[in-house]
VOGU-3710 file (C-alpha; in Angstrom, 3 decimals, decimal comma):
1> mtkknspdim> -0,017/0,059/-0,039  1,284/3,445/-0,925  2,483/5,558/1,994  1,086/8,972/2,385  3,228/12,009/3,205  3,059/13,367/6,751  4,665/16,571/8,056  4,593/15,188/11,691  5,669/11,567/11,823  7,137/11,979/15,353
11> gsamldfyrg> 4,107/13,783/16,612  1,608/11,160/15,376  3,703/8,352/16,833  4,178/9,941/20,187  0,518/10,694/20,479  -0,313/7,038/19,676  2,100/5,914/22,286  0,783/8,204/24,981  -2,867/7,238/24,209  -2,018/3,443/24,325
21> rhkediitys> -2,433/2,928/20,567  1,241/1,861/20,026  1,418/-1,159/17,679  4,578/-0,416/15,746  7,732/1,747/16,053  9,174/4,379/13,858  11,383/3,180/11,025  14,206/5,583/10,179  16,381/5,651/7,080  19,643/7,602/6,971
31> sisgedvlpl> 22,156/8,242/4,258  24,968/6,877/6,435  23,565/3,730/8,127  20,474/2,736/6,075  17,370/1,395/7,751  16,906/1,280/11,633  14,202/1,264/14,213  13,407/3,962/16,713  11,438/2,412/19,584  8,646/4,723/20,821
41> ahlfrsfdqm> 9,282/3,739/24,401  12,750/5,301/24,111  11,038/8,728/23,673  9,226/8,220/26,978  11,991/6,861/29,169  12,304/7,876/32,794  15,475/9,438/34,393  16,576/6,039/35,569  16,372/4,672/32,037  18,488/7,401/30,562
51> plleqtalsf> 22,178/6,770/29,762  24,747/8,298/32,127  25,542/11,013/29,589  21,935/12,332/29,683  21,834/12,026/33,439  24,955/14,084/33,753  23,661/16,704/31,404  20,565/17,246/33,562  22,718/17,592/36,707  24,049/20,805/35,245
61> akgkildigc> 20,612/22,561/35,177  20,414/26,003/36,579  17,999/28,928/36,488  15,450/29,366/33,770  15,743/26,594/31,195  15,058/26,179/27,430  14,679/22,560/26,056  15,121/22,599/22,370  13,530/19,762/20,421  11,891/18,616/23,582
71> gagihslylq> 10,004/15,707/21,873  7,750/13,960/24,444  9,203/16,123/27,156  11,288/13,633/29,040  13,997/16,132/29,987  11,501/19,062/30,607  9,269/16,945/32,830  12,208/15,727/34,954  13,460/19,274/35,390  10,080/20,744/36,108
81> qkgfdvhaid> 9,512/18,095/38,756  12,865/19,268/40,329  11,423/22,766/40,547  12,967/24,456/37,503  11,286/26,988/35,253  11,376/25,119/31,982  10,362/26,233/28,480  9,919/23,278/26,102  9,956/23,868/22,391  9,512/21,585/19,317
91> tskgaievck> 8,421/22,124/15,774  6,201/19,043/16,070  2,616/19,961/16,902  2,037/16,325/18,165  5,066/16,498/20,462  3,888/19,695/22,043  0,433/18,170/22,556  2,058/15,158/24,339  4,084/17,553/26,581  1,013/19,436/27,656
101> lrgikkadqc> -0,917/16,187/28,143  1,983/15,024/30,477  1,788/18,205/32,528  4,517/20,367/31,190  3,485/23,917/32,042  5,338/25,832/29,298  5,387/24,018/25,926  5,234/25,728/22,645  5,314/24,640/18,939  7,981/26,846/17,487
111> diyslkkvky> 11,220/27,103/15,698  14,276/28,070/17,767  14,831/31,035/15,388  11,448/32,498/16,267  12,740/33,171/19,876  14,165/36,689/20,042  13,537/38,673/23,158  13,809/36,059/25,862  16,797/34,926/27,855  17,734/31,684/29,660
121> dtiyalmngi> 20,310/30,516/32,176  20,466/27,029/30,590  19,784/25,852/27,058  19,584/22,243/26,479  20,042/20,631/23,084  20,125/16,972/24,049  19,757/13,677/22,031  22,166/15,122/19,368  19,982/18,226/19,573  22,536/20,605/18,067
131> gicgkisklt> 21,980/18,555/14,847  18,851/20,548/14,093  20,968/23,137/12,303  21,391/20,450/9,556  24,592/21,540/7,950  28,112/22,287/9,123  27,870/25,537/7,124  25,062/26,585/9,364  26,548/25,623/12,743  28,350/28,904/13,627
141> nflihlksll> 25,189/31,106/12,983  23,103/28,530/14,868  25,396/28,950/17,883  25,411/32,769/17,554  21,569/32,630/17,854  21,683/30,388/20,939  24,224/32,799/22,461  21,824/35,597/21,901  19,259/33,737/24,187  21,688/33,305/27,110
151> kengqiitds> 21,563/35,356/30,234  24,839/36,626/31,670  26,776/33,490/32,775  24,350/31,294/31,020  25,225/27,905/29,428  24,409/25,685/26,517  24,514/21,932/27,374  24,515/19,664/24,310  25,683/16,277/23,197  26,645/14,782/19,869
161> sdlkymvene> 28,704/11,996/18,302  31,729/11,705/16,057  30,749/9,590/13,065  34,248/9,336/11,702  34,414/5,677/12,698  31,434/4,768/10,522  32,733/6,404/7,358  36,251/5,216/7,884  34,979/1,642/8,299  33,323/1,999/4,881
171> nyfleksnhy> 36,656/3,198/3,246  35,177/6,668/2,889  37,935/9,135/2,104  37,246/12,172/4,285  39,701/14,404/2,581  38,057/13,806/-0,773  34,410/14,315/0,381  32,630/17,375/-0,772  30,806/17,622/2,538  31,442/17,136/6,235
181> ygevefemfy> 31,060/13,460/7,143  28,649/14,188/9,967  26,025/15,594/7,596  23,267/13,049/7,365  19,879/12,990/5,530  17,067/11,205/7,298  13,694/9,946/6,454  11,030/8,512/8,886  8,239/6,057/8,346  5,403/5,226/10,732
191> kleqgrpfdw> 2,390/2,978/9,893  1,291/4,146/6,369  2,934/7,617/6,681  6,209/8,847/5,225  7,848/11,952/6,616  9,736/14,613/4,625  13,413/14,067/4,214  15,410/16,278/6,593  19,087/17,159/7,212  20,770/16,326/10,572
201> lyvdfdtlqe> 24,304/17,146/11,835  26,552/15,037/14,030  29,623/17,000/14,930  32,924/15,903/16,442  34,138/17,797/19,552  37,027/19,592/17,874  34,871/20,887/15,145  32,194/21,967/17,633  34,870/23,815/19,560  36,117/25,559/16,394
211> harkaglsct> 32,595/26,789/15,525  31,887/27,779/19,058  35,009/29,945/19,031  33,730/31,661/15,880  30,442/32,383/17,574  32,227/33,896/20,642  31,687/30,849/22,979  33,947/28,751/25,052  33,413/25,024/24,584  34,459/22,456/27,198
221> mlkkgkhydy> 33,896/18,712/27,260  31,968/17,529/30,227  31,925/13,841/29,637  32,770/11,179/26,998  30,287/8,490/26,294  30,978/4,865/25,463  30,356/5,060/21,762  32,106/8,113/20,226  29,463/10,426/21,857  30,218/13,240/24,303
231> lakltakk> 28,658/15,956/26,436  29,686/19,567/26,124  29,157/22,939/27,716  29,240/26,233/25,831  29,461/29,636/27,532  29,931/33,119/26,368  33,490/34,444/26,384  34,153/37,160/28,725
//
């Protein structure tokens, strides 16, 4: 049967899971690793079910918080329960509906670039959240915008992965490539729906640090994961 195009695959799937209608998971297809499965339960995991890298990230929370690409709100809900003032945002209408149903007080469907005259002490971009900028050529300007949303002494907490091991294992010659090896195109499929292709960025720490410097930010590594992933903190240079 022909799949129909859907602008909100993630939102539809998360609403189904929340309402107990979950019968299948999201199928992802990427330009670097082919087909994979994204279990919906993973998007609703508790703090105890999170990997140590995520738990560590949440331990750095302070002040007024922005959660970029909040999804089903697992980070926002945990931080709100800890007493923090959290603003959860996502471009997915369904995701924000789920967040509100789960009790998150401030949840808005919006693009990060639509935020202009508001400041935060902590900005979270977790689950490779910095990747929403899509291309390495857009990373510096993306970081400049995030910096504009920081209060004095504010911080950006993000994680990503270095995909070099994947392309090297496939005899991919990095120096001859016409694009950065962490640029990946994704498609998502759920039930009879097919999402629009979208770009995502995985960035190695040295490259993130370089672009942070161009954006006027200091970048330090907080923790290394077990599989080429890492957690970083970015702060405005004084």
